[in-house]
C-alpha positions in Angstrom: -42.5 141.9 -24.7 -42.4 144.5 -27.5 -40.6 147.8 -26.9 -41.4 151.1 -28.6 -39.3 154.2 -28.1 -41.2 157.5 -27.6 -39.5 160.9 -27.8 -41.1 163.8 -26.0 -40.3 167.3 -27.2 -41.2 170.2 -24.9 -41.7 173.7 -26.1 -38.9 176.3 -25.7 -41.1 179.2 -24.3 -41.0 180.3 -20.8 -42.9 178.0 -18.4 -43.3 175.4 -21.1 -42.0 172.6 -18.8 -44.1 171.0 -16.1 -44.0 169.2 -12.8 -47.2 167.3 -13.6 -47.2 163.6 -14.2 -47.6 162.6 -17.8 -48.7 159.1 -18.7 -48.3 157.7 -22.3 -50.2 154.9 -23.9 -49.8 153.7 -27.5 -53.0 152.6 -29.3 -52.6 150.5 -32.4 -54.7 148.3 -34.7 -54.0 145.3 -32.5 -54.4 146.7 -29.1 -52.9 149.1 -26.5 -49.5 149.3 -24.9 -48.8 149.4 -21.2 -49.1 152.9 -19.8 -45.8 154.5 -19.1 -45.5 157.2 -16.5 -43.0 160.1 -16.6 -42.3 160.4 -12.8 -41.5 164.0 -12.1 -40.2 163.3 -8.6 -37.5 160.9 -9.7 -36.5 162.5 -12.9 -36.1 166.2 -13.9 -38.0 165.5 -17.1 -40.2 167.5 -19.4 -38.3 170.7 -18.8 -38.4 173.7 -21.1 -36.9 172.8 -24.5 -36.2 169.2 -23.4 -36.0 166.3 -25.8 -36.4 163.0 -23.9 -36.8 159.4 -24.9 -38.7 156.7 -23.1 -39.4 153.0 -23.6 -43.1 152.1 -23.9 -43.7 148.4 -23.7 -46.5 146.2 -24.9 -47.3 142.5 -24.3 -47.9 142.1 -28.1 -47.2 143.8 -31.4 -49.6 146.7 -31.8 -49.5 146.7 -35.6 -50.0 150.2 -37.1 -49.9 152.8 -34.4 -53.1 154.8 -34.6 -52.9 157.2 -31.6 -50.8 158.3 -28.7 -52.9 158.8 -25.6 -51.5 161.4 -23.1 -52.9 161.7 -19.6 -51.8 164.8 -17.7 -52.4 164.5 -14.0 -52.1 167.8 -12.0 -50.1 167.7 -8.8 -51.4 170.2 -6.2 -51.6 173.2 -8.5 -52.2 174.4 -12.1 -49.0 173.6 -14.0 -49.3 173.5 -17.7 -47.0 171.7 -20.1 -46.4 172.8 -23.7 -46.1 169.7 -25.8 -44.5 170.3 -29.2 -44.6 166.7 -30.5 -44.0 163.1 -29.9 -42.0 160.7 -32.1 -42.7 157.0 -31.9 -40.0 154.5 -33.1 -41.5 151.1 -33.8 -39.5 147.8 -33.4 -39.1 147.7 -37.2 -37.3 151.1 -37.1 -40.2 153.2 -38.6 -40.5 156.7 -37.0 -44.0 158.2 -36.7 -44.6 161.9 -35.8 -47.5 163.1 -33.6 -47.5 166.9 -33.6 -49.5 168.9 -31.0 -48.0 172.3 -30.2 -50.4 173.2 -27.4 -50.7 173.5 -23.7 -51.9 170.6 -21.6 -53.0 170.4 -18.0 -55.1 167.8 -16.1 -56.7 166.2 -19.1 -56.5 163.3 -21.5 -55.9 163.7 -25.3 -55.5 161.4 -28.2 -52.9 162.5 -30.7 -53.3 161.1 -34.3 -50.3 160.4 -36.4 -49.3 163.6 -38.2 -49.8 163.0 -41.9 -52.3 165.5 -43.3 -55.5 163.9 -44.4 -58.9 165.0 -45.7 -61.8 162.9 -44.5 -62.1 160.9 -47.7 -58.5 159.7 -47.1 -59.6 158.1 -43.8 -60.2 154.5 -44.5 -61.1 153.3 -41.1 -64.3 154.4 -39.2 -62.3 155.0 -36.0 -60.4 157.9 -37.6 -63.6 159.4 -38.9 -65.1 159.1 -35.4 -62.0 160.7 -33.9 -62.2 163.7 -36.3 -65.9 164.2 -35.5 -65.3 164.0 -31.7 -62.4 166.5 -31.9 -64.6 169.0 -33.7 -67.5 168.5 -31.2 -65.1 169.1 -28.3 -63.6 172.2 -30.0 -67.1 173.6 -30.8 -67.9 173.5 -27.1 -64.7 175.4 -26.2 -64.8 178.0 -29.0 -68.1 179.7 -29.4 -69.1 182.6 -31.5 -70.2 185.9 -29.9 -73.1 187.0 -32.1 -74.3 190.0 -30.1 -72.5 192.7 -32.1 -74.0 193.0 -35.6 -72.1 194.9 -38.2 -68.7 193.6 -37.2 -66.6 190.5 -37.8 -67.6 187.6 -35.7 -65.5 187.2 -32.6 -64.9 184.7 -29.7 -67.3 184.4 -26.8 -64.9 185.3 -24.1 -64.8 188.4 -21.8 -61.0 188.2 -21.0 -58.1 186.2 -22.2 -58.4 184.0 -19.1 -61.7 182.7 -20.5 -59.8 181.1 -23.4 -58.4 177.6 -23.3 -54.7 177.8 -22.2 -53.5 176.6 -25.7 -54.9 179.9 -27.2 -53.3 182.3 -24.7 -50.1 184.2 -24.8 -47.1 182.4 -23.3 -45.6 184.2 -20.3 -42.9 186.0 -22.4 -45.4 187.4 -24.8 -47.8 188.4 -22.1 -45.1 190.4 -20.2 -44.0 191.9 -23.5 -47.6 193.0 -24.3 -48.3 194.4 -20.8 -45.0 196.4 -20.5 -44.5 197.6 -24.1 -47.0 200.5 -23.9 -46.8 201.5 -20.3 -43.0 201.9 -20.2 -42.6 204.2 -23.2 -45.7 206.2 -22.1 -44.1 206.8 -18.7 -40.9 207.9 -20.4 -42.6 210.4 -22.7 -44.5 211.8 -19.7 -41.2 212.2 -17.8 -39.7 214.1 -20.6 -42.5 216.6 -20.6 -42.5 217.4 -16.9 -41.5 221.0 -17.6 -44.6 221.4 -19.8 -47.1 219.5 -17.6 -49.3 222.5 -16.8 -49.7 223.4 -20.5 -52.2 222.0 -23.0 -50.4 222.9 -26.2 -46.9 222.9 -27.4 -45.5 226.4 -28.1 -44.0 225.7 -31.5 -43.5 222.9 -34.0 -39.9 222.6 -32.7 -41.2 221.7 -29.2 -42.3 218.3 -30.5 -38.6 217.5 -30.4 -39.0 217.2 -26.6 -40.5 213.8 -27.0 -38.6 213.0 -30.2 -35.1 213.6 -29.1 -34.3 209.9 -28.4 -35.8 208.5 -31.5 -33.0 206.9 -33.5 -35.2 205.6 -36.3 -33.8 206.9 -39.6 -37.2 206.9 -41.3 -38.7 208.9 -38.4 -35.8 211.4 -38.7 -36.5 211.7 -42.5 -40.2 212.3 -41.8 -39.3 215.1 -39.4 -37.1 216.7 -42.0 -39.4 216.4 -45.0 -43.0 216.3 -43.6 -43.9 219.8 -44.9 -42.9 219.1 -48.5 -45.6 218.4 -51.0 -43.9 215.5 -52.7 -43.4 213.8 -49.4 -47.1 214.3 -48.5 -48.1 212.5 -51.7 -45.4 209.9 -51.3 -47.0 208.7 -48.0 -50.2 207.6 -49.9 -48.1 205.1 -51.8 -45.5 203.9 -49.3 -46.5 205.2 -45.9 -48.4 203.2 -43.3 -51.8 203.5 -45.1 -51.1 202.8 -48.8 -54.7 201.5 -49.4 -56.7 204.6 -50.1 -55.3 206.3 -53.1 -57.0 205.5 -56.4 -57.0 206.8 -60.0 -59.5 209.6 -60.5 -61.7 209.0 -63.5 -64.2 211.7 -62.7 -64.1 214.7 -60.3 -66.8 214.1 -57.6 -69.7 216.5 -57.9 -69.2 217.6 -54.3 -65.6 218.5 -55.0 -65.9 221.4 -57.5 -62.2 221.8 -58.6 -61.7 223.9 -61.7 -59.0 224.3 -64.3 -58.2 227.8 -62.9 -57.6 226.4 -59.5 -55.0 223.8 -60.6 -53.5 225.7 -63.5 -50.2 226.5 -61.6 -49.9 222.8 -60.6 -50.6 221.4 -64.1 -48.7 223.9 -66.2 -50.1 224.2 -69.7 -52.3 221.1 -69.4 -56.0 220.9 -68.5 -57.4 218.9 -65.6 -59.6 216.8 -67.9 -56.7 216.1 -70.1 -54.6 214.8 -67.2 -57.5 212.7 -66.0 -57.6 211.1 -69.4 -53.9 210.6 -69.4 -54.2 208.7 -66.1 -52.2 211.2 -64.1 -54.8 212.4 -61.6 -55.4 210.5 -58.4 -57.7 211.0 -55.4 -58.0 210.2 -51.8 -61.5 210.6 -50.3 -62.2 210.2 -46.6 -65.9 210.2 -47.1 -66.2 207.3 -44.6 -65.5 209.9 -41.9 -68.5 212.1 -42.8 -70.9 212.3 -39.9 -68.6 210.6 -37.4 -68.9 212.6 -34.1 -65.6 213.8 -32.8 -64.3 212.7 -29.4 -64.2 214.8 -26.2 -60.9 214.2 -24.3 -60.6 215.4 -20.7 -63.4 217.9 -21.3 -61.9 219.3 -24.5 -63.8 219.0 -27.8 -61.8 217.4 -30.6 -62.5 217.9 -34.3 -62.6 215.4 -37.2 -63.4 216.1 -40.8 -63.8 214.1 -44.0 -61.4 215.7 -46.5 -61.0 215.1 -50.2 -57.5 215.4 -51.7 -56.6 215.6 -55.4 -53.1 214.6 -56.5 -51.1 214.9 -59.7 -48.5 212.4 -60.9 -46.0 214.8 -62.5 -43.3 214.1 -65.0 -40.8 213.2 -62.3 -43.2 210.5 -61.0 -43.8 212.5 -57.8 -47.4 212.4 -56.4 -48.1 216.1 -55.7 -51.3 217.3 -53.9 -53.0 220.0 -56.0 -56.3 220.6 -54.2 -57.8 219.8 -50.7 -61.3 220.3 -49.5 -61.7 219.6 -45.8 -65.5 218.7 -45.7 -67.7 216.7 -48.0 -70.3 219.4 -48.6 -69.0 222.2 -50.7 -69.8 225.8 -49.8 -68.4 229.2 -49.1 -67.3 228.1 -45.6 -65.6 225.1 -47.1 -62.9 226.5 -49.4 -60.7 224.3 -51.7 -57.2 224.9 -50.5 -54.4 225.0 -53.1 -50.6 225.0 -53.1 -50.7 228.6 -54.3 -52.6 229.7 -51.1 -50.8 231.3 -48.2 -48.2 228.9 -46.8 -49.8 228.3 -43.4 -53.2 227.8 -45.0 -51.8 225.0 -47.2 -49.8 223.5 -44.4 -52.8 223.3 -42.1 -55.0 221.8 -44.9 -52.4 219.0 -45.3 -52.4 218.4 -41.6 -56.1 217.9 -41.6 -55.7 215.3 -44.3 -53.0 213.6 -42.4 -55.1 213.6 -39.2 -58.1 212.0 -41.1 -55.7 209.5 -42.5 -54.3 208.7 -39.1 -57.8 207.9 -37.8 -58.9 205.8 -40.8 -55.6 204.0 -40.8 -55.8 203.0 -37.1 -59.5 202.0 -37.0 -60.1 200.7 -40.5 -56.9 199.7 -42.4 -55.1 198.4 -39.3 -57.5 197.2 -36.7 -60.6 196.2 -38.8 -59.1 194.9 -42.1 -56.2 192.9 -40.6 -56.5 192.4 -36.9 -60.3 191.9 -36.5 -61.1 190.4 -39.8 -58.7 187.5 -39.2 -60.6 186.4 -36.1 -63.4 184.7 -38.0 -60.8 182.8 -40.0 -59.3 181.5 -36.8 -62.6 180.6 -35.1 -64.0 178.8 -38.1 -60.7 176.8 -38.5 -60.8 175.7 -34.9 -64.5 174.7 -35.1 -64.7 173.0 -38.5 -61.3 171.6 -39.4 -59.7 168.7 -37.4 -56.0 168.9 -36.6 -55.0 166.4 -39.3 -56.8 168.4 -42.0 -54.3 169.9 -44.4 -56.0 173.3 -44.4 -55.9 173.3 -40.6 -52.2 172.6 -40.7 -51.7 175.3 -43.3 -53.5 178.0 -41.6 -52.8 177.4 -37.9 -49.3 179.0 -37.8 -50.9 182.2 -39.3 -53.7 182.5 -36.7 -51.5 181.8 -33.6 -52.4 184.1 -30.7 -55.3 185.6 -32.7 -57.9 185.2 -29.9 -55.8 186.4 -27.1 -54.5 189.4 -29.1 -58.0 190.5 -30.2 -59.5 190.2 -26.7 -56.7 192.4 -25.3 -57.2 194.8 -28.2 -60.9 195.2 -27.6 -60.3 195.7 -23.9 -57.1 197.8 -23.8 -57.4 199.7 -27.1 -61.0 200.0 -28.2 -62.9 200.3 -24.9 -64.1 203.5 -23.1 -61.1 203.2 -20.8 -58.8 202.2 -23.7 -55.8 204.2 -24.7 -57.1 205.1 -28.2 -60.1 206.9 -26.5 -57.6 209.1 -24.7 -56.0 210.4 -27.9 -57.8 209.7 -31.2 -60.3 212.1 -32.7 -62.8 209.4 -33.4 -63.3 208.2 -29.8 -65.0 204.9 -28.9 -68.4 205.7 -30.3 -66.9 207.1 -33.5 -64.6 204.1 -33.8 -67.5 201.7 -33.5 -69.6 203.6 -36.1 -66.6 203.9 -38.5 -65.7 200.3 -38.1 -69.2 199.1 -38.7 -69.5 201.4 -41.7 -66.3 200.1 -43.3 -66.9 196.5 -42.4 -70.2 196.5 -44.3 -68.3 198.0 -47.3 -65.7 195.2 -47.4 -65.6 193.2 -50.6 -63.6 190.0 -51.4 -61.8 191.9 -54.1 -60.6 194.5 -51.6 -58.9 191.8 -49.5 -57.1 190.3 -52.5 -54.1 192.5 -53.3 -54.0 192.0 -57.2 -57.8 192.7 -57.4 -57.6 195.6 -55.1 -54.8 197.3 -57.0 -56.7 196.7 -60.3 -59.9 198.1 -58.8 -58.1 201.3 -57.6 -56.4 201.7 -60.9 -52.9 201.9 -59.4 -51.4 198.6 -60.7 -49.0 200.5 -63.1 -47.9 203.2 -60.7 -44.1 203.6 -60.4 -42.3 204.0 -57.1 -45.3 202.3 -55.4 -43.1 199.9 -53.4 -46.1 198.6 -51.3 -47.5 197.4 -54.6 -44.2 196.0 -56.0 -43.2 194.1 -52.9 -46.8 193.1 -52.0 -47.3 191.5 -55.4 -44.1 189.5 -55.1 -45.1 188.1 -51.8 -48.7 187.5 -52.8 -47.4 185.4 -55.8 -45.0 183.5 -53.6 -47.8 182.7 -51.1 -50.1 181.7 -53.9 -47.5 179.3 -55.4 -46.8 177.8 -51.9 -50.5 177.3 -51.2 -51.2 175.8 -54.6 -48.5 173.3 -54.2 -49.6 172.3 -50.7 -53.3 172.0 -51.7 -52.4 170.0 -54.8 -50.8 167.3 -52.5 -54.2 166.6 -50.9 -56.8 167.5 -53.6 -56.2 165.9 -57.0 -59.1 167.6 -58.7 -62.0 170.0 -58.3 -64.4 167.2 -57.3 -62.4 166.3 -54.2 -62.7 170.0 -53.1 -66.5 169.9 -53.7 -66.8 166.6 -51.8 -64.9 167.6 -48.7 -67.6 168.2 -46.1 -65.2 169.6 -43.5 -63.8 172.2 -45.9 -67.3 173.2 -47.1 -68.5 173.4 -43.5 -65.5 175.7 -42.8 -66.3 178.2 -45.5 -70.0 178.0 -44.8 -69.6 178.8 -41.1 -67.1 181.6 -42.0 -69.4 183.3 -44.3 -72.8 182.6 -42.7 -71.7 183.3 -39.1 -68.2 185.0 -38.9 -69.0 187.4 -41.8 -72.7 187.1 -41.8 -73.5 190.8 -42.2 -71.6 191.1 -45.5 -74.2 190.7 -48.1 -72.6 191.9 -51.4 -69.0 191.2 -50.9 -68.3 188.5 -53.5 -66.6 186.1 -51.1 -67.3 182.4 -52.0 -69.8 180.6 -49.8 -68.7 177.3 -51.1 -65.6 176.0 -53.0 -66.1 174.4 -56.4 -62.5 174.5 -57.7 -59.0 174.0 -56.5 -58.2 177.4 -58.0 -60.9 179.2 -55.9 -59.7 177.5 -52.8 -56.1 178.5 -53.4 -56.9 182.1 -54.0 -59.0 182.3 -50.8 -56.2 180.7 -48.7 -53.7 183.1 -50.2 -55.9 186.0 -49.1 -56.1 184.6 -45.6 -52.4 184.1 -45.2 -51.5 187.4 -46.8 -53.9 189.3 -44.6 -52.6 187.7 -41.4 -49.0 188.3 -42.3 -47.8 190.6 -45.0 -50.8 193.0 -45.2 -50.6 193.4 -41.4 -46.8 194.1 -41.6 -47.4 196.7 -44.3 -49.9 198.7 -42.3 -48.6 198.1 -38.8 -44.8 197.9 -38.7 -44.2 201.5 -39.9 -46.5 203.2 -37.4 -43.6 204.5 -35.3 -41.7 205.4 -38.5 -44.4 207.7 -39.7 -46.2 208.7 -36.5 -43.3 209.4 -34.1 -43.1 212.9 -35.5 -46.6 213.9 -34.4 -47.2 216.9 -36.8 -46.9 214.5 -39.7 -49.7 212.3 -38.5 -51.9 214.0 -35.9 -54.1 211.7 -34.0 -56.7 214.5 -33.5 -57.3 218.2 -34.1 -58.3 220.5 -31.3 -59.7 223.4 -33.3 -62.3 223.5 -36.1 -60.9 223.7 -39.6 -60.5 227.2 -41.2 -63.7 228.3 -43.0 -61.9 231.0 -45.1 -58.5 231.4 -46.7 -55.9 233.8 -45.3 -56.9 233.3 -41.6 -54.4 230.7 -40.4 -51.6 231.7 -38.1 -48.9 229.6 -36.4 -50.8 230.0 -33.1 -53.9 228.6 -34.8 -51.8 225.6 -36.0 -50.3 224.9 -32.6 -53.8 225.1 -31.0 -55.1 222.6 -33.6 -52.3 220.0 -33.3 -52.5 217.3 -30.5 -51.6 218.7 -27.1 -48.8 217.4 -24.9 -50.6 214.5 -23.4 -52.1 213.4 -26.7 -48.7 213.5 -28.3 -47.2 211.3 -25.6 -50.0 208.8 -26.0 -49.7 208.8 -29.8 -46.0 208.0 -29.7 -46.5 205.3 -27.1 -49.3 203.7 -29.1 -47.2 203.7 -32.3 -44.2 202.4 -30.5 -46.3 199.6 -28.8 -48.0 198.5 -32.0 -45.0 198.5 -34.3 -42.3 197.2 -32.1 -40.5 193.9 -32.8 -41.9 191.2 -30.5 -40.2 188.5 -28.5 -39.6 185.2 -30.3 -40.6 186.5 -33.7 -41.5 183.9 -36.2 -40.8 185.2 -39.7 -43.2 184.5 -42.6 -42.6 180.9 -43.8 -40.8 179.9 -40.6 -42.6 176.8 -39.3 -39.7 175.3 -37.4 -41.3 175.7 -34.0 -44.7 174.5 -35.2 -44.0 171.8 -37.8 -47.5 170.6 -38.4 -46.7 169.0 -41.8 -44.7 165.8 -41.3 -44.6 164.5 -44.9 -41.4 165.0 -46.9 -43.3 166.3 -49.9 -44.9 169.1 -47.9 -41.6 169.9 -46.2 -39.9 170.3 -49.6 -42.6 172.7 -50.6 -42.1 174.7 -47.4 -38.4 174.8 -48.0 -38.9 176.1 -51.5 -41.3 178.8 -50.1 -38.7 179.9 -47.6 -36.0 180.1 -50.4 -38.3 182.2 -52.5 -38.9 184.6 -49.6 -35.2 184.9 -49.1 -34.8 185.9 -52.8 -37.6 188.5 -52.4 -36.0 189.8 -49.3 -32.7 190.2 -51.1 -34.4 191.9 -54.1 -36.0 194.4 -51.7 -32.7 195.1 -49.9 -30.9 195.7 -53.2 -33.6 198.0 -54.4 -33.5 199.9 -51.1 -29.8 200.6 -51.5 -30.6 203.2 -54.2 -33.4 204.9 -52.3 -33.0 207.9 -50.1 -35.9 206.5 -48.0 -36.0 202.7 -47.6 -39.2 200.8 -48.0 -38.8 197.7 -45.8 -42.3 197.2 -44.3 -42.9 194.2 -46.5 -39.5 192.6 -46.3 -40.0 188.9 -45.4 -37.4 189.3 -42.6 -39.6 191.9 -41.0 -42.9 190.0 -41.5 -44.3 187.6 -38.9 -46.3 184.5 -39.8 -49.3 186.0 -37.9 -50.5 189.1 -36.1 -49.2 189.0 -32.5 -50.0 192.5 -31.2 
């Protein structure tokens, strides 16, 4: 009789333990062991967070252990078990690791030993067959929904309950998601009971009625400085939407700014001279042109497509110098200037901030991080087996993707969704804007160094999003390159990996099928190309999301700084704006409450946060060489985090959205 010792590790999340019976059989090159049962009625086993060891016996030596077979037999009712991993100790003292990190109920699975392998590293046909069978099973479970052209591919599931259990939120995360928006919304409504019969606030100061409990120092700074020109320009660099500003090389024909208009802002210099010196920047919201504005509770909302010109002055402040609120120039579309009446200029800036709020939420945040990562996730599940090194690399960064996005489409982006109750775009406008900007996505726009170069902003000072983002991009690129180099010795092995090539082919031909001129590789021919692409995926799912999501409450809690909608048309002439006009334009009381609740919900810290580079709870790589690379990555992130904190000590307003300690491995909201 030969005895093997098998250690079961159960997940730590709520309800991770089970009352089901679990049966374990070892399969080796020379046969199978006896089946060992974990008897739930005699032992309080497989509880949440438990680590338990059992003897599994065999009539003969099994040789090399190939698989662990787990049979989960349901007792009376649905009762899932979250299996982290199994460790098998052989009679010779070798310890083999079989990672899983998924939910199990009433099914049989074969776990392969955890060393990462590409298909050409599989010597025996049984392992190649197992890889193929795993993919065929997954392809039945995870199907593309292809009925919505002009958008990233998404999962064929109506609700999160249509997903396999392993892809759903755990109970803690589900409760956190469901409560996190309704509780603050109820609180904001309660604080406005005295104003419940009014549509508009009476004054700017009245926004404090829903701001009084905000203890966030950044939000307080926003409240105190939001009217100042330097702060208006600063937000294009380090606010929640730092992706639109670009160097101006030519003034657009539909934006007829003259030297006379900007003379006071530029001093003795000429506009063309400052353009040549690289000091003029532009933010153009042309993507909003023609988007029909929402109607909320019978009240027409308004949305325009402004163009804003900015000047980088000698103090390195980004100062707005001209704003046009519509794309088509004309007498009824004046170009507003800092020298105009104070309220004219203030309202013009509000219109820009409102446009930015809508573009940020629908394009920068939802489309280009949250929705674009879903094709990465689905293609990975369908085309890469669990022992593939790229599957192991990417899976921690796509965790909860499908559940999160199904909930987002249902609770945020639907007709009954909360965004439709507050945003100027509304559901129809959101769909059109999202389709428009999805079709405009390029590979370069998703790769931070290329994007900065393309926008001409790589040398900008005090652009902390750029500074911190490049540090993290380089750290991820170094990490990815080292991991990939463990499993691909040369370019030819990349070319010859059929699973890897099937992954990028399905991603581009199905998941991103409507992007025709975007420059993304449809096949990998070099290790370098593969590493750049994987860096983009991980950066998008972690750091880029943190940069455009985590600060939403910081910058949006003071509603006048980032109005979700405008309730009056823009002024068609100068000198006509009054404070009453401004208050009737800004979001009303109900919209303000919803805006604060949305920003609070989306940017809050979630339960059981897993920081970028933290794979302790999902340790897919079992080889020492890979673990050493992960440790080095974690140490580099700690160094970057320290550098950011030291830099922030000298700043009046900290920039911490990209601090690794504030960045999750993946999008979980």
